All heavy atoms as TSV, in Angstrom:
chain	resi	resn	atom	element	x	y	z
A	1	MET	N	N	-5.930	-41.645	-47.170
A	1	MET	CA	C	-4.537	-42.214	-46.958
A	1	MET	C	C	-3.608	-41.196	-47.168
A	1	MET	O	O	-3.629	-40.372	-48.075
A	1	MET	CB	C	-4.546	-43.242	-48.170
A	1	MET	CG	C	-3.279	-44.269	-47.865
A	1	MET	SD	S	-3.078	-45.481	-49.150
A	1	MET	CE	C	-4.568	-46.466	-48.804
A	2	THR	N	N	-2.487	-41.251	-46.322
A	2	THR	CA	C	-1.372	-40.321	-46.455
A	2	THR	C	C	-0.224	-40.778	-47.240
A	2	THR	O	O	0.007	-42.051	-47.278
A	2	THR	CB	C	-0.953	-39.888	-44.967
A	2	THR	OG1	O	-0.431	-41.050	-44.409
A	2	THR	CG2	C	-1.980	-39.202	-44.200
A	3	LYS	N	N	0.566	-39.908	-47.756
A	3	LYS	CA	C	1.756	-40.266	-48.489
A	3	LYS	C	C	2.758	-40.787	-47.492
A	3	LYS	O	O	3.096	-40.043	-46.441
A	3	LYS	CB	C	2.284	-39.112	-49.313
A	3	LYS	CG	C	3.368	-39.379	-50.276
A	3	LYS	CD	C	3.600	-38.201	-51.214
A	3	LYS	CE	C	4.716	-38.477	-52.174
A	3	LYS	NZ	N	4.876	-37.346	-52.977
A	4	GLN	N	N	3.524	-41.855	-47.818
A	4	GLN	CA	C	4.509	-42.298	-47.037
A	4	GLN	C	C	5.749	-41.394	-47.000
A	4	GLN	O	O	6.205	-41.053	-48.011
A	4	GLN	CB	C	4.887	-43.735	-47.295
A	4	GLN	CG	C	5.876	-44.385	-46.489
A	4	GLN	CD	C	6.252	-45.801	-46.939
A	4	GLN	OE1	O	5.920	-46.232	-48.031
A	4	GLN	NE2	N	7.039	-46.433	-46.019
A	5	GLN	N	N	6.183	-41.038	-45.751
A	5	GLN	CA	C	7.465	-40.174	-45.642
A	5	GLN	C	C	8.668	-41.025	-45.917
A	5	GLN	O	O	8.880	-42.201	-45.427
A	5	GLN	CB	C	7.543	-39.632	-44.411
A	5	GLN	CG	C	6.481	-38.592	-44.043
A	5	GLN	CD	C	6.471	-37.347	-44.929
A	5	GLN	OE1	O	7.548	-36.906	-45.306
A	5	GLN	NE2	N	5.326	-36.945	-45.385
A	6	ILE	N	N	9.548	-40.502	-46.791
A	6	ILE	CA	C	10.813	-41.234	-47.089
A	6	ILE	C	C	11.887	-40.429	-46.509
A	6	ILE	O	O	12.085	-39.183	-46.702
A	6	ILE	CB	C	11.118	-41.314	-48.605
A	6	ILE	CG1	C	9.943	-42.060	-49.190
A	6	ILE	CG2	C	12.336	-42.025	-48.930
A	6	ILE	CD1	C	9.882	-42.192	-50.771
A	7	ALA	N	N	12.746	-41.013	-45.710
A	7	ALA	CA	C	13.951	-40.404	-45.030
A	7	ALA	C	C	14.981	-40.093	-45.999
A	7	ALA	O	O	15.303	-41.030	-46.872
A	7	ALA	CB	C	14.515	-41.265	-43.894
A	8	PRO	N	N	15.503	-38.814	-46.144
A	8	PRO	CA	C	16.572	-38.521	-47.127
A	8	PRO	C	C	17.749	-39.345	-46.911
A	8	PRO	O	O	18.178	-39.616	-45.833
A	8	PRO	CB	C	16.862	-37.105	-46.790
A	8	PRO	CG	C	15.767	-36.527	-45.876
A	8	PRO	CD	C	15.176	-37.686	-45.195
A	9	VAL	N	N	18.337	-39.901	-47.935
A	9	VAL	CA	C	19.614	-40.663	-48.020
A	9	VAL	C	C	20.662	-39.654	-48.444
A	9	VAL	O	O	20.543	-38.938	-49.492
A	9	VAL	CB	C	19.510	-41.670	-48.961
A	9	VAL	CG1	C	20.748	-42.422	-48.968
A	9	VAL	CG2	C	18.404	-42.731	-48.504
A	10	LYS	N	N	21.733	-39.627	-47.680
A	10	LYS	CA	C	22.870	-38.604	-47.998
A	10	LYS	C	C	24.206	-39.313	-48.121
A	10	LYS	O	O	24.527	-40.156	-47.290
A	10	LYS	CB	C	22.991	-37.620	-46.845
A	10	LYS	CG	C	23.757	-36.442	-47.154
A	10	LYS	CD	C	23.682	-35.374	-46.022
A	10	LYS	CE	C	24.428	-34.056	-46.401
A	10	LYS	NZ	N	24.299	-33.079	-45.319
A	11	ARG	N	N	24.931	-39.048	-49.240
A	11	ARG	CA	C	26.165	-39.526	-49.429
A	11	ARG	C	C	27.196	-38.319	-49.527
A	11	ARG	O	O	26.808	-37.257	-50.051
A	11	ARG	CB	C	26.376	-40.360	-50.610
A	11	ARG	CG	C	25.402	-41.580	-50.460
A	11	ARG	CD	C	25.823	-42.876	-51.196
A	11	ARG	NE	N	27.171	-43.190	-51.176
A	11	ARG	CZ	C	27.692	-44.036	-52.033
A	11	ARG	NH1	N	26.932	-44.600	-52.941
A	11	ARG	NH2	N	28.996	-44.208	-51.984
A	12	GLU	N	N	28.391	-38.623	-49.100
A	12	GLU	CA	C	29.420	-37.520	-49.234
A	12	GLU	C	C	30.697	-37.907	-49.876
A	12	GLU	O	O	31.193	-39.027	-49.601
A	12	GLU	CB	C	29.629	-36.914	-47.849
A	12	GLU	CG	C	30.512	-35.765	-47.769
A	12	GLU	CD	C	30.607	-35.194	-46.373
A	12	GLU	OE1	O	29.581	-34.623	-45.857
A	12	GLU	OE2	O	31.765	-35.359	-45.675
A	13	PHE	N	N	31.248	-37.018	-50.671
A	13	PHE	CA	C	32.589	-37.244	-51.294
A	13	PHE	C	C	33.380	-36.104	-50.987
A	13	PHE	O	O	32.979	-35.035	-50.625
A	13	PHE	CB	C	32.424	-37.339	-52.796
A	13	PHE	CG	C	31.500	-38.537	-53.259
A	13	PHE	CD1	C	30.238	-38.186	-53.565
A	13	PHE	CD2	C	31.933	-39.793	-53.339
A	13	PHE	CE1	C	29.381	-39.253	-53.955
A	13	PHE	CE2	C	31.156	-40.844	-53.720
A	13	PHE	CZ	C	29.822	-40.498	-53.986
A	14	ARG	N	N	34.747	-36.235	-51.011
A	14	ARG	CA	C	35.705	-35.104	-50.791
A	14	ARG	C	C	36.408	-34.829	-52.087
A	14	ARG	O	O	36.800	-35.696	-52.826
A	14	ARG	CB	C	36.676	-35.523	-49.808
A	14	ARG	CG	C	36.147	-35.579	-48.372
A	14	ARG	CD	C	35.808	-34.205	-47.852
A	14	ARG	NE	N	35.453	-34.262	-46.437
A	14	ARG	CZ	C	35.260	-33.235	-45.691
A	14	ARG	NH1	N	35.496	-32.108	-46.265
A	14	ARG	NH2	N	34.813	-33.316	-44.585
A	15	ALA	N	N	36.418	-33.539	-52.397
A	15	ALA	CA	C	37.193	-33.071	-53.648
A	15	ALA	C	C	38.656	-33.442	-53.480
A	15	ALA	O	O	39.168	-33.185	-52.527
A	15	ALA	CB	C	37.031	-31.588	-53.907
A	16	VAL	N	N	39.234	-33.962	-54.644
A	16	VAL	CA	C	40.556	-34.376	-54.609
A	16	VAL	C	C	41.568	-33.312	-54.339
A	16	VAL	O	O	42.345	-33.386	-53.456
A	16	VAL	CB	C	40.885	-35.167	-55.910
A	16	VAL	CG1	C	42.379	-35.506	-55.937
A	16	VAL	CG2	C	40.047	-36.358	-56.041
A	17	HIS	N	N	41.322	-32.238	-54.988
A	17	HIS	CA	C	42.325	-31.019	-54.932
A	17	HIS	C	C	42.100	-30.160	-53.762
A	17	HIS	O	O	43.055	-29.553	-53.346
A	17	HIS	CB	C	42.173	-30.171	-56.294
A	17	HIS	CG	C	42.451	-31.025	-57.439
A	17	HIS	ND1	N	43.648	-31.589	-57.699
A	17	HIS	CD2	C	41.592	-31.347	-58.385
A	17	HIS	CE1	C	43.572	-32.165	-58.962
A	17	HIS	NE2	N	42.391	-32.155	-59.219
A	18	THR	N	N	40.787	-29.966	-53.196
A	18	THR	CA	C	40.643	-28.969	-52.205
A	18	THR	C	C	40.066	-29.426	-50.905
A	18	THR	O	O	39.850	-28.827	-49.904
A	18	THR	CB	C	39.668	-27.885	-52.818
A	18	THR	OG1	O	38.397	-28.649	-53.016
A	18	THR	CG2	C	40.136	-27.291	-54.025
A	19	ASP	N	N	39.628	-30.811	-50.837
A	19	ASP	CA	C	38.939	-31.356	-49.735
A	19	ASP	C	C	37.627	-30.800	-49.432
A	19	ASP	O	O	37.083	-30.944	-48.393
A	19	ASP	CB	C	39.889	-31.341	-48.450
A	19	ASP	CG	C	39.513	-32.391	-47.532
A	19	ASP	OD1	O	39.201	-33.604	-48.014
A	19	ASP	OD2	O	39.623	-32.103	-46.306
A	20	ALA	N	N	36.998	-30.145	-50.455
A	20	ALA	CA	C	35.650	-29.609	-50.330
A	20	ALA	C	C	34.591	-30.781	-50.263
A	20	ALA	O	O	35.001	-31.864	-50.781
A	20	ALA	CB	C	35.362	-28.698	-51.473
A	21	ARG	N	N	33.605	-30.612	-49.583
A	21	ARG	CA	C	32.481	-31.616	-49.587
A	21	ARG	C	C	31.497	-31.610	-50.695
A	21	ARG	O	O	31.064	-30.507	-51.097
A	21	ARG	CB	C	31.642	-31.443	-48.387
A	21	ARG	CG	C	32.286	-32.003	-47.139
A	21	ARG	CD	C	31.308	-32.034	-45.885
A	21	ARG	NE	N	30.472	-30.914	-45.732
A	21	ARG	CZ	C	30.783	-29.933	-44.978
A	21	ARG	NH1	N	31.918	-29.853	-44.190
A	21	ARG	NH2	N	30.050	-28.762	-44.923
A	22	VAL	N	N	31.373	-32.749	-51.399
A	22	VAL	CA	C	30.430	-32.982	-52.518
A	22	VAL	C	C	29.408	-33.825	-51.961
A	22	VAL	O	O	29.737	-35.001	-51.705
A	22	VAL	CB	C	30.908	-33.413	-53.773
A	22	VAL	CG1	C	29.882	-33.419	-54.917
A	22	VAL	CG2	C	32.143	-32.372	-54.285
A	23	THR	N	N	28.253	-33.352	-51.813
A	23	THR	CA	C	27.100	-34.323	-51.186
A	23	THR	C	C	26.020	-34.581	-52.156
A	23	THR	O	O	25.756	-33.816	-52.940
A	23	THR	CB	C	26.485	-33.593	-49.857
A	23	THR	OG1	O	25.954	-32.305	-50.305
A	23	THR	CG2	C	27.431	-33.458	-48.808
A	24	VAL	N	N	25.527	-35.762	-51.946
A	24	VAL	CA	C	24.280	-36.176	-52.799
A	24	VAL	C	C	23.317	-36.569	-51.817
A	24	VAL	O	O	23.374	-37.359	-50.880
A	24	VAL	CB	C	24.647	-37.517	-53.592
A	24	VAL	CG1	C	23.387	-38.021	-54.344
A	24	VAL	CG2	C	25.822	-37.265	-54.551
A	25	THR	N	N	22.106	-35.934	-51.948
A	25	THR	CA	C	20.949	-36.230	-51.198
A	25	THR	C	C	19.806	-36.730	-51.960
A	25	THR	O	O	19.450	-36.140	-53.093
A	25	THR	CB	C	20.412	-34.899	-50.543
A	25	THR	OG1	O	21.648	-34.215	-49.849
A	25	THR	CG2	C	19.428	-35.139	-49.467
A	26	GLU	N	N	19.185	-37.775	-51.638
A	26	GLU	CA	C	18.061	-38.346	-52.300
A	26	GLU	C	C	16.901	-38.304	-51.420
A	26	GLU	O	O	16.870	-38.776	-50.254
A	26	GLU	CB	C	18.412	-39.808	-52.735
A	26	GLU	CG	C	19.417	-39.969	-53.621
A	26	GLU	CD	C	19.578	-41.317	-54.273
A	26	GLU	OE1	O	18.496	-41.956	-54.680
A	26	GLU	OE2	O	20.691	-41.939	-54.386
A	27	ASP	N	N	15.874	-37.634	-51.961
A	27	ASP	CA	C	14.574	-37.576	-51.110
A	27	ASP	C	C	13.409	-37.813	-52.155
A	27	ASP	O	O	13.530	-38.285	-53.250
A	27	ASP	CB	C	14.374	-36.193	-50.472
A	27	ASP	CG	C	14.534	-35.032	-51.445
A	27	ASP	OD1	O	14.434	-35.211	-52.584
A	27	ASP	OD2	O	14.660	-33.875	-50.926
A	28	GLU	N	N	12.130	-37.438	-51.686
A	28	GLU	CA	C	10.966	-37.735	-52.589
A	28	GLU	C	C	10.969	-36.928	-53.853
A	28	GLU	O	O	10.307	-37.315	-54.804
A	28	GLU	CB	C	9.745	-37.513	-51.806
A	28	GLU	CG	C	9.433	-36.123	-51.425
A	28	GLU	CD	C	10.132	-35.602	-50.196
A	28	GLU	OE1	O	10.637	-36.456	-49.387
A	28	GLU	OE2	O	10.161	-34.389	-49.843
A	29	LYS	N	N	11.744	-35.867	-53.936
A	29	LYS	CA	C	11.835	-35.031	-55.202
A	29	LYS	C	C	12.875	-35.656	-56.206
A	29	LYS	O	O	12.929	-35.211	-57.309
A	29	LYS	CB	C	12.187	-33.698	-54.863
A	29	LYS	CG	C	11.212	-32.932	-54.140
A	29	LYS	CD	C	11.536	-31.580	-53.725
A	29	LYS	CE	C	10.585	-30.872	-52.774
A	29	LYS	NZ	N	11.082	-29.552	-52.367
A	30	GLY	N	N	13.750	-36.516	-55.761
A	30	GLY	CA	C	14.762	-37.098	-56.474
A	30	GLY	C	C	16.131	-36.797	-56.038
A	30	GLY	O	O	16.285	-36.052	-55.022
A	31	PRO	N	N	17.161	-37.252	-56.743
A	31	PRO	CA	C	18.615	-36.966	-56.247
A	31	PRO	C	C	19.032	-35.574	-56.539
A	31	PRO	O	O	18.714	-35.008	-57.563
A	31	PRO	CB	C	19.424	-38.027	-57.047
A	31	PRO	CG	C	18.619	-38.330	-58.227
A	31	PRO	CD	C	17.139	-38.113	-57.823
A	32	ARG	N	N	20.055	-35.016	-55.712
A	32	ARG	CA	C	20.443	-33.669	-55.803
A	32	ARG	C	C	21.938	-33.663	-55.314
A	32	ARG	O	O	22.171	-34.337	-54.244
A	32	ARG	CB	C	19.646	-32.677	-55.056
A	32	ARG	CG	C	20.313	-31.239	-55.159
A	32	ARG	CD	C	19.582	-30.190	-54.327
A	32	ARG	NE	N	20.270	-28.973	-54.417
A	32	ARG	CZ	C	20.269	-28.077	-55.363
A	32	ARG	NH1	N	19.456	-28.353	-56.442
A	32	ARG	NH2	N	20.877	-26.990	-55.434
A	33	TRP	N	N	22.862	-33.081	-56.121
A	33	TRP	CA	C	24.236	-32.965	-55.612
A	33	TRP	C	C	24.543	-31.563	-55.448
A	33	TRP	O	O	23.975	-30.577	-55.986
A	33	TRP	CB	C	25.196	-33.618	-56.690
A	33	TRP	CG	C	25.268	-32.980	-57.889
A	33	TRP	CD1	C	24.490	-33.065	-59.049
A	33	TRP	CD2	C	26.280	-31.912	-58.249
A	33	TRP	NE1	N	24.947	-32.207	-60.034
A	33	TRP	CE2	C	25.901	-31.504	-59.563
A	33	TRP	CE3	C	27.326	-31.406	-57.537
A	33	TRP	CZ2	C	26.881	-30.586	-60.200
A	33	TRP	CZ3	C	28.028	-30.384	-58.181
A	33	TRP	CH2	C	27.816	-29.985	-59.425
A	34	ASP	N	N	25.446	-31.277	-54.382
A	34	ASP	CA	C	25.876	-29.868	-54.145
A	34	ASP	C	C	27.304	-29.917	-53.639
A	34	ASP	O	O	27.792	-30.811	-53.019
A	34	ASP	CB	C	25.090	-29.328	-52.880
A	34	ASP	CG	C	23.669	-29.066	-53.230
A	34	ASP	OD1	O	23.434	-28.164	-53.998
A	34	ASP	OD2	O	22.702	-29.851	-52.809
A	35	CYS	N	N	28.104	-28.799	-53.977
A	35	CYS	CA	C	29.530	-28.737	-53.658
A	35	CYS	C	C	29.770	-27.623	-52.858
A	35	CYS	O	O	29.324	-26.539	-53.023
A	35	CYS	CB	C	30.345	-28.616	-54.985
A	35	CYS	SG	S	32.022	-28.441	-54.723
A	36	SER	N	N	30.487	-27.798	-51.660
A	36	SER	CA	C	30.767	-26.821	-50.689
A	36	SER	C	C	31.888	-25.896	-51.210
A	36	SER	O	O	32.044	-24.798	-50.514
A	36	SER	CB	C	31.063	-27.312	-49.348
A	36	SER	OG	O	32.283	-28.004	-49.377
A	37	GLY	N	N	32.595	-26.326	-52.236
A	37	GLY	CA	C	33.687	-25.631	-52.665
A	37	GLY	C	C	33.284	-24.447	-53.675
A	37	GLY	O	O	33.409	-23.292	-53.391
A	38	CYS	N	N	32.795	-24.858	-54.680
A	38	CYS	CA	C	32.443	-23.884	-55.773
A	38	CYS	C	C	30.962	-23.448	-55.747
A	38	CYS	O	O	30.511	-22.499	-56.372
A	38	CYS	CB	C	32.610	-24.482	-57.161
A	38	CYS	SG	S	31.695	-25.880	-57.555
A	39	GLY	N	N	30.080	-24.131	-54.960
A	39	GLY	CA	C	28.702	-23.739	-54.826
A	39	GLY	C	C	27.810	-24.341	-55.962
A	39	GLY	O	O	26.617	-24.127	-55.838
A	40	HIS	N	N	28.414	-25.158	-56.777
A	40	HIS	CA	C	27.497	-25.743	-57.809
A	40	HIS	C	C	26.664	-26.824	-57.259
A	40	HIS	O	O	27.153	-27.538	-56.222
A	40	HIS	CB	C	28.367	-26.095	-58.958
A	40	HIS	CG	C	28.747	-25.036	-59.962
A	40	HIS	ND1	N	30.144	-24.803	-60.101
A	40	HIS	CD2	C	28.102	-24.197	-60.623
A	40	HIS	CE1	C	30.305	-23.826	-60.963
A	40	HIS	NE2	N	29.073	-23.367	-61.287
A	41	GLY	N	N	25.695	-27.176	-57.942
A	41	GLY	CA	C	24.805	-28.233	-57.562
A	41	GLY	C	C	23.438	-28.163	-58.200
A	41	GLY	O	O	23.007	-27.136	-58.521
A	42	ARG	N	N	22.813	-29.313	-58.429
A	42	ARG	CA	C	21.477	-29.261	-58.908
A	42	ARG	C	C	20.861	-30.647	-58.828
A	42	ARG	O	O	21.516	-31.667	-58.554
A	42	ARG	CB	C	21.550	-28.809	-60.388
A	42	ARG	CG	C	22.276	-29.800	-61.294
A	42	ARG	CD	C	22.096	-29.384	-62.711
A	42	ARG	NE	N	23.126	-30.031	-63.598
A	42	ARG	CZ	C	24.254	-29.531	-64.099
A	42	ARG	NH1	N	24.379	-28.257	-63.869
A	42	ARG	NH2	N	25.016	-30.226	-64.788
A	43	ARG	N	N	19.545	-30.683	-58.988
A	43	ARG	CA	C	18.742	-31.882	-58.893
A	43	ARG	C	C	18.716	-32.448	-60.268
A	43	ARG	O	O	18.418	-31.755	-61.264
A	43	ARG	CB	C	17.436	-31.509	-58.506
A	43	ARG	CG	C	16.441	-32.856	-58.244
A	43	ARG	CD	C	15.261	-32.315	-57.586
A	43	ARG	NE	N	15.213	-31.526	-56.437
A	43	ARG	CZ	C	15.513	-31.983	-55.224
A	43	ARG	NH1	N	15.794	-33.255	-55.013
A	43	ARG	NH2	N	15.664	-31.166	-54.172
A	44	GLU	N	N	19.166	-33.762	-60.544
A	44	GLU	CA	C	19.222	-34.387	-61.775
A	44	GLU	C	C	19.380	-35.895	-61.635
A	44	GLU	O	O	19.767	-36.378	-60.574
A	44	GLU	CB	C	20.369	-33.858	-62.660
A	44	GLU	CG	C	21.785	-34.174	-62.122
A	44	GLU	CD	C	22.932	-33.487	-62.927
A	44	GLU	OE1	O	23.151	-34.036	-63.993
A	44	GLU	OE2	O	23.533	-32.603	-62.564
A	45	ASP	N	N	19.013	-36.580	-62.644
A	45	ASP	CA	C	19.150	-38.059	-62.687
A	45	ASP	C	C	20.753	-38.286	-62.881
A	45	ASP	O	O	21.388	-37.536	-63.404
A	45	ASP	CB	C	18.442	-38.651	-63.967
A	45	ASP	CG	C	17.002	-38.597	-63.702
A	45	ASP	OD1	O	16.406	-38.461	-62.595
A	45	ASP	OD2	O	16.226	-38.443	-64.846
A	46	GLY	N	N	21.182	-39.330	-62.136
A	46	GLY	CA	C	22.608	-39.688	-62.143
A	46	GLY	C	C	23.431	-38.717	-61.311
A	46	GLY	O	O	24.605	-38.598	-61.518
A	47	ALA	N	N	22.845	-38.181	-60.296
A	47	ALA	CA	C	23.478	-37.240	-59.468
A	47	ALA	C	C	24.693	-37.849	-58.707
A	47	ALA	O	O	25.679	-37.249	-58.512
A	47	ALA	CB	C	22.539	-36.642	-58.409
A	48	LEU	N	N	24.555	-39.104	-58.439
A	48	LEU	CA	C	25.771	-39.784	-57.829
A	48	LEU	C	C	26.945	-39.914	-58.719
A	48	LEU	O	O	28.055	-39.437	-58.232
A	48	LEU	CB	C	25.304	-41.265	-57.398
A	48	LEU	CG	C	26.282	-42.024	-56.484
A	48	LEU	CD1	C	26.477	-41.324	-55.205
A	48	LEU	CD2	C	25.754	-43.438	-56.327
A	49	GLU	N	N	26.821	-40.222	-59.834
A	49	GLU	CA	C	27.912	-40.247	-60.782
A	49	GLU	C	C	28.450	-38.801	-61.153
A	49	GLU	O	O	29.667	-38.588	-61.130
A	49	GLU	CB	C	27.558	-40.949	-62.167
A	49	GLU	CG	C	27.225	-42.421	-62.062
A	49	GLU	CD	C	25.798	-42.602	-61.471
A	49	GLU	OE1	O	24.977	-41.852	-61.454
A	49	GLU	OE2	O	25.614	-43.794	-61.021
A	50	VAL	N	N	27.555	-37.859	-61.264
A	50	VAL	CA	C	27.976	-36.500	-61.646
A	50	VAL	C	C	28.760	-35.962	-60.337
A	50	VAL	O	O	29.796	-35.262	-60.479
A	50	VAL	CB	C	26.775	-35.618	-61.781
A	50	VAL	CG1	C	27.195	-34.129	-61.810
A	50	VAL	CG2	C	26.068	-36.036	-62.991
A	51	ALA	N	N	28.270	-36.307	-59.066
A	51	ALA	CA	C	29.015	-35.873	-57.875
A	51	ALA	C	C	30.311	-36.372	-57.759
A	51	ALA	O	O	31.455	-35.714	-57.353
A	51	ALA	CB	C	28.177	-36.176	-56.645
A	52	GLN	N	N	30.544	-37.615	-58.051
A	52	GLN	CA	C	31.827	-38.339	-58.015
A	52	GLN	C	C	32.803	-37.745	-59.060
A	52	GLN	O	O	34.004	-37.389	-58.697
A	52	GLN	CB	C	31.745	-39.885	-58.296
A	52	GLN	CG	C	30.998	-40.561	-57.200
A	52	GLN	CD	C	30.747	-42.028	-57.558
A	52	GLN	OE1	O	30.403	-42.360	-58.659
A	52	GLN	NE2	N	30.987	-42.897	-56.519
A	53	ASP	N	N	32.248	-37.478	-60.278
A	53	ASP	CA	C	33.122	-36.810	-61.248
A	53	ASP	C	C	33.512	-35.371	-60.869
A	53	ASP	O	O	34.673	-34.888	-61.031
A	53	ASP	CB	C	32.284	-36.762	-62.590
A	53	ASP	CG	C	33.152	-36.344	-63.723
A	53	ASP	OD1	O	34.303	-36.860	-63.919
A	53	ASP	OD2	O	32.789	-35.279	-64.419
A	54	HIS	N	N	32.473	-34.615	-60.305
A	54	HIS	CA	C	32.783	-33.223	-59.825
A	54	HIS	C	C	33.807	-33.337	-58.768
A	54	HIS	O	O	34.710	-32.405	-58.746
A	54	HIS	CB	C	31.501	-32.616	-59.314
A	54	HIS	CG	C	31.671	-31.144	-58.973
A	54	HIS	ND1	N	31.592	-30.155	-59.947
A	54	HIS	CD2	C	31.774	-30.579	-57.813
A	54	HIS	CE1	C	31.802	-29.017	-59.428
A	54	HIS	NE2	N	31.938	-29.172	-58.039
A	55	ALA	N	N	33.799	-34.266	-57.886
A	55	ALA	CA	C	34.820	-34.276	-56.781
A	55	ALA	C	C	36.220	-34.483	-57.239
A	55	ALA	O	O	37.114	-34.080	-56.765
A	55	ALA	CB	C	34.429	-35.482	-55.774
A	56	GLU	N	N	36.331	-35.170	-58.425
A	56	GLU	CA	C	37.573	-35.439	-58.976
A	56	GLU	C	C	38.170	-34.195	-59.679
A	56	GLU	O	O	39.485	-34.090	-59.696
A	56	GLU	CB	C	37.487	-36.544	-60.026
A	56	GLU	CG	C	37.316	-37.998	-59.364
A	56	GLU	CD	C	37.091	-39.052	-60.433
A	56	GLU	OE1	O	37.338	-38.729	-61.653
A	56	GLU	OE2	O	36.746	-40.120	-60.095
A	57	HIS	N	N	37.348	-33.353	-60.084
A	57	HIS	CA	C	37.811	-32.206	-60.899
A	57	HIS	C	C	37.660	-30.750	-60.312
A	57	HIS	O	O	38.234	-29.899	-60.770
A	57	HIS	CB	C	37.141	-32.168	-62.216
A	57	HIS	CG	C	37.439	-33.529	-63.062
A	57	HIS	ND1	N	36.599	-34.601	-63.151
A	57	HIS	CD2	C	38.477	-33.844	-63.810
A	57	HIS	CE1	C	37.166	-35.450	-63.758
A	57	HIS	NE2	N	38.221	-34.987	-64.192
A	58	CYS	N	N	36.795	-30.556	-59.256
A	58	CYS	CA	C	36.503	-29.278	-58.698
A	58	CYS	C	C	37.937	-28.768	-58.077
A	58	CYS	O	O	38.607	-29.409	-57.263
A	58	CYS	CB	C	35.540	-29.352	-57.587
A	58	CYS	SG	S	35.140	-27.733	-56.917
A	59	ALA	N	N	38.243	-27.553	-58.328
A	59	ALA	CA	C	39.589	-26.947	-57.863
A	59	ALA	C	C	39.232	-25.675	-57.166
A	59	ALA	O	O	40.139	-24.836	-56.892
A	59	ALA	CB	C	40.467	-26.731	-59.078
A	60	VAL	N	N	38.018	-25.381	-56.782
A	60	VAL	CA	C	37.771	-24.127	-56.114
A	60	VAL	C	C	37.668	-24.392	-54.600
A	60	VAL	O	O	37.047	-25.234	-54.177
A	60	VAL	CB	C	36.199	-23.634	-56.580
A	60	VAL	CG1	C	35.900	-22.328	-55.846
A	60	VAL	CG2	C	36.302	-23.431	-58.154
A	61	LEU	N	N	38.453	-23.521	-53.964
A	61	LEU	CA	C	38.608	-23.725	-52.476
A	61	LEU	C	C	37.313	-23.315	-51.760
A	61	LEU	O	O	36.699	-22.288	-52.128
A	61	LEU	CB	C	39.743	-22.877	-51.854
A	61	LEU	CG	C	41.143	-23.427	-52.292
A	61	LEU	CD1	C	42.146	-22.432	-51.899
A	61	LEU	CD2	C	41.403	-24.762	-51.662
A	62	PRO	N	N	36.879	-24.029	-50.741
A	62	PRO	CA	C	35.633	-23.578	-50.038
A	62	PRO	C	C	35.924	-22.310	-49.216
A	62	PRO	O	O	37.105	-22.144	-48.687
A	62	PRO	CB	C	35.369	-24.812	-49.096
A	62	PRO	CG	C	36.527	-25.670	-49.074
A	62	PRO	CD	C	37.378	-25.278	-50.359
A	63	LEU	N	N	34.954	-21.597	-48.964
A	63	LEU	CA	C	35.116	-20.367	-48.100
A	63	LEU	C	C	35.090	-20.777	-46.669
A	63	LEU	O	O	34.482	-21.748	-46.269
A	63	LEU	CB	C	33.965	-19.490	-48.330
A	63	LEU	CG	C	33.820	-18.786	-49.740
A	63	LEU	CD1	C	32.614	-18.105	-49.872
A	63	LEU	CD2	C	35.064	-17.945	-49.962
A	64	PRO	N	N	35.872	-20.087	-45.825
A	64	PRO	CA	C	36.097	-20.523	-44.454
A	64	PRO	C	C	34.768	-20.334	-43.681
A	64	PRO	O	O	33.952	-19.561	-43.903
A	64	PRO	CB	C	37.113	-19.587	-43.862
A	64	PRO	CG	C	37.368	-18.551	-44.859
A	64	PRO	CD	C	36.790	-18.988	-46.202
């Protein structure tokens, strides 16, 4: 029997101060958040709430 494939679910927020993208991706390994502005991100429980909070406070401009 093979393991069922789960399609990744992706949500995106915009940073209030810089308009950088903060994305949350959920796959078989669990939720992960990443910021295109400061480059921070990690896999952790509660990634959706952490990403929303990060989008409100991140002030690092994304690189062009």
